[in-house]
C-alpha positions in Angstrom: 0.0 -0.4 0.1 1.2 3.4 -0.7 2.8 5.7 1.6 0.6 8.9 2.3 2.1 11.9 0.2 2.0 15.4 1.9 2.4 18.5 -0.9 5.7 20.6 1.3 7.5 23.2 -0.7 10.3 25.8 -0.2 12.0 23.2 2.1 15.2 21.5 1.7 14.9 17.9 0.4 18.2 16.4 2.2 19.1 13.6 4.0 19.6 13.9 7.9 17.3 17.2 7.3 14.5 17.1 9.7 11.4 18.8 8.9 7.9 20.5 10.4 5.0 19.5 8.4 3.0 22.4 7.6 -0.2 22.7 10.3 -2.4 21.5 7.6 -0.7 18.9 7.0 0.1 18.3 10.3 -3.5 17.9 11.1 -4.5 15.4 7.9 -2.0 13.4 9.3 -2.8 13.0 13.3 -7.0 13.6 13.0 -7.9 13.3 9.2 -5.8 9.2 8.3 -5.0 9.3 11.9 -1.4 7.5 11.9 0.8 6.6 14.0 5.0 7.5 15.4 6.9 5.7 12.7 4.7 5.6 10.6 6.2 6.4 7.2 5.4 8.9 5.0 5.8 11.2 1.4 6.4 14.5 1.0 6.6 16.0 -2.3 7.8 19.5 -3.3 6.4 20.3 -7.2 9.2 20.8 -9.2 10.2 17.2 -8.8 11.5 16.1 -5.0 10.2 14.1 -3.8 11.1 12.7 -0.1 10.4 9.6 3.3 10.3 9.0 6.2 9.5 8.3 9.5 6.6 10.8 11.0 6.3 11.7 14.5 4.2 13.9 16.3 4.7 16.1 19.1 2.9 18.2 21.3 4.0 21.7 18.8 3.0 19.0 16.2 3.7 16.8 13.4 8.0 16.0 12.6 10.3 13.4 10.3 13.4 13.5 10.0 14.0 12.8 6.2 15.8 9.4 4.8 15.0 9.3 1.0 15.0 11.9 -1.3 14.7 11.1 -5.1 14.6 13.5 -7.6 11.7 13.0 -10.8 13.6 13.4 -13.9 12.3 16.2 -16.2 9.7 14.6 -18.7 9.5 12.9 -22.0 7.5 15.3 -23.1 6.4 19.6 -22.1 2.9 19.7 -22.8 1.4 23.3 -22.7 -2.8 23.5 -22.6 -3.5 26.5 -23.9 -7.6 26.5 -22.8 -10.2 29.1 -23.2 -12.1 30.4 -20.5 -15.2 27.3 -19.4 -17.8 26.6 -16.9 -15.8 26.6 -13.0 -16.9 23.0 -12.5 -15.6 21.9 -15.9 -12.8 24.3 -15.4 -11.6 22.5 -12.1 -12.3 19.3 -13.7 -9.6 20.5 -16.9 -7.8 21.4 -14.4 -7.0 17.8 -11.5 -7.1 15.5 -15.1 -4.2 17.6 -16.8 -2.5 16.6 -13.7 -2.9 13.6 -14.2 -2.6 13.0 -17.8 1.0 14.5 -17.1 0.7 18.7 -18.7 3.8 20.8 -18.3 1.9 23.9 -18.3 -2.0 25.2 -18.4 -2.5 29.0 -19.8 -6.5 29.8 -19.2 -7.4 33.4 -22.2 -10.8 34.5 -23.0 -12.4 33.8 -26.4 -15.4 35.1 -27.9 -17.6 33.0 -27.9 -16.8 32.3 -23.7 -19.7 33.0 -22.1 -17.4 32.7 -18.2 -16.0 36.4 -17.9 -13.2 36.8 -15.2 -11.6 40.7 -14.6 -9.9 42.0 -10.9 -9.9 39.6 -7.8 -12.2 36.9 -10.1 -8.8 36.3 -11.6 -6.7 36.4 -8.4 -9.7 33.9 -6.1 -9.9 31.2 -9.5 -6.0 30.9 -10.5 -6.3 29.8 -6.6 -7.5 27.3 -6.8 -7.1 26.0 -9.5 -3.8 25.6 -7.9 -5.0 24.2 -5.0 -7.6 22.1 -7.8 -2.9 21.1 -8.8 -1.6 20.7 -5.8 -4.6 17.9 -4.8 -4.7 16.1 -7.8 -0.8 15.5 -8.1 -0.2 14.2 -4.6 -3.4 11.6 -5.7 -1.4 10.6 -8.6 1.7 10.6 -7.6 3.1 13.5 -9.8 6.5 15.3 -8.1 6.1 18.2 -11.0 2.7 20.5 -10.3 1.6 22.1 -13.5 3.0 26.0 -14.1 -0.7 27.6 -13.7 -1.5 31.4 -15.1 -4.6 33.3 -16.9 -3.4 35.8 -19.5 -5.6 38.3 -20.7 -6.0 37.4 -24.5 -5.8 34.7 -27.2 -2.3 37.0 -28.0 -1.5 36.7 -24.5 -1.3 33.1 -24.7 0.1 32.0 -28.6 3.7 33.8 -26.3 3.0 31.3 -24.0 2.7 28.3 -26.5 6.1 25.7 -27.0 7.1 23.6 -29.9 4.6 21.7 -32.1 1.9 23.8 -31.6 -2.0 22.2 -32.9 -5.4 24.3 -32.7 -8.6 21.4 -32.3 -11.7 22.1 -33.8 -14.4 19.4 -35.2 -14.0 21.7 -38.3 -10.6 20.7 -39.6 -8.4 18.2 -41.3 -7.3 15.3 -40.5 -5.8 14.0 -36.3 -2.6 15.0 -36.3 0.1 12.3 -36.7 4.5 13.2 -37.7 7.2 13.5 -35.1 7.7 15.9 -32.4 11.2 17.1 -32.8 11.6 19.5 -30.1 10.2 17.4 -27.1 7.1 19.3 -27.0 3.6 19.9 -28.7 1.1 22.1 -27.3 -2.8 22.6 -28.1 -5.1 25.3 -28.3 -8.7 25.0 -26.9 -11.9 26.5 -27.4 -15.3 27.4 -25.1 -18.9 25.7 -24.6 -19.7 27.7 -28.6 -15.7 26.9 -30.3 -13.5 28.8 -31.7 -15.0 31.4 -34.1 -13.4 30.7 -37.7 -10.9 34.5 -37.0 -9.1 33.1 -34.1 -8.3 29.9 -36.5 -6.4 31.7 -38.6 -4.6 33.3 -35.7 -3.6 30.6 -34.4 -2.6 29.4 -38.2 -1.0 32.7 -38.5 1.5 32.0 -35.7 2.2 28.5 -36.6 -0.3 26.7 -35.4 -1.6 23.3 -37.0 -5.2 23.0 -37.8 -6.2 19.1 -37.1 -8.8 17.5 -35.8 -8.3 14.8 -33.1 -11.1 11.9 -34.3 -14.4 11.3 -35.9 -16.2 12.8 -32.9 -17.1 16.2 -31.6 -15.5 15.7 -28.2 -16.7 19.0 -25.3 -14.3 21.6 -24.4 -13.4 19.7 -21.2 -12.7 16.6 -23.2 -10.5 17.8 -26.2 -7.7 18.9 -24.0 -6.9 15.9 -22.0 -7.8 13.5 -24.8 -4.7 15.9 -26.6 -2.5 15.5 -23.6 -3.5 11.4 -23.4 -2.8 11.0 -27.7 0.4 12.7 -27.8 1.5 11.1 -24.1 0.7 7.8 -26.0 2.5 9.2 -29.7 5.3 10.4 -27.9 6.0 11.0 -24.1 5.7 8.4 -21.5 2.4 6.3 -22.9 4.3 4.4 -25.5 
């Protein structure tokens, strides 16, 4: 059975290093999981480091001494997901599944047909929520690298974050993408519930995106990006 796992960033991950768990993690270990002294737990930093040790509970909190530290290498394939803003529940699902399928970076942008408009404080709150969902998803799926998540103000700004071989997907486009991925990175542009406009697709083409169709079925916006990620991982990444 896998060890209980906790997200603890911004600490030195070194063997023999004493660590005190943050208050929230300590409460979860003690009162939710009901762990006991000398139970083994795993920690991860979110940037590739993972550590393990035997937990000790005391009056001041929960501590352990790291007796194993490992580094997860950079992914074989770096996946950038450019995702139009969609409804709260669907967006939460996209963030969670993107983590599970190995997406490295999620760039959220407003689109012409998007029904959700985010400004000011709403953006800050939504980003905070998405990052918490990402931490929880990585904790569950034992992914040691938490994807970067950011919100940009326009499609043009989203293009600035595209890397490697770039695809824009829509039901009206051409055949399923084929060929190699020589740069070890791929980017997917995903529209909202109503789809990207012809103008947005053309703008993507003008920015060196390839217009492609992901199979014969029309996919929902919350499914398209995850399907693209799994397809890329199967062809070029760690699902081969």
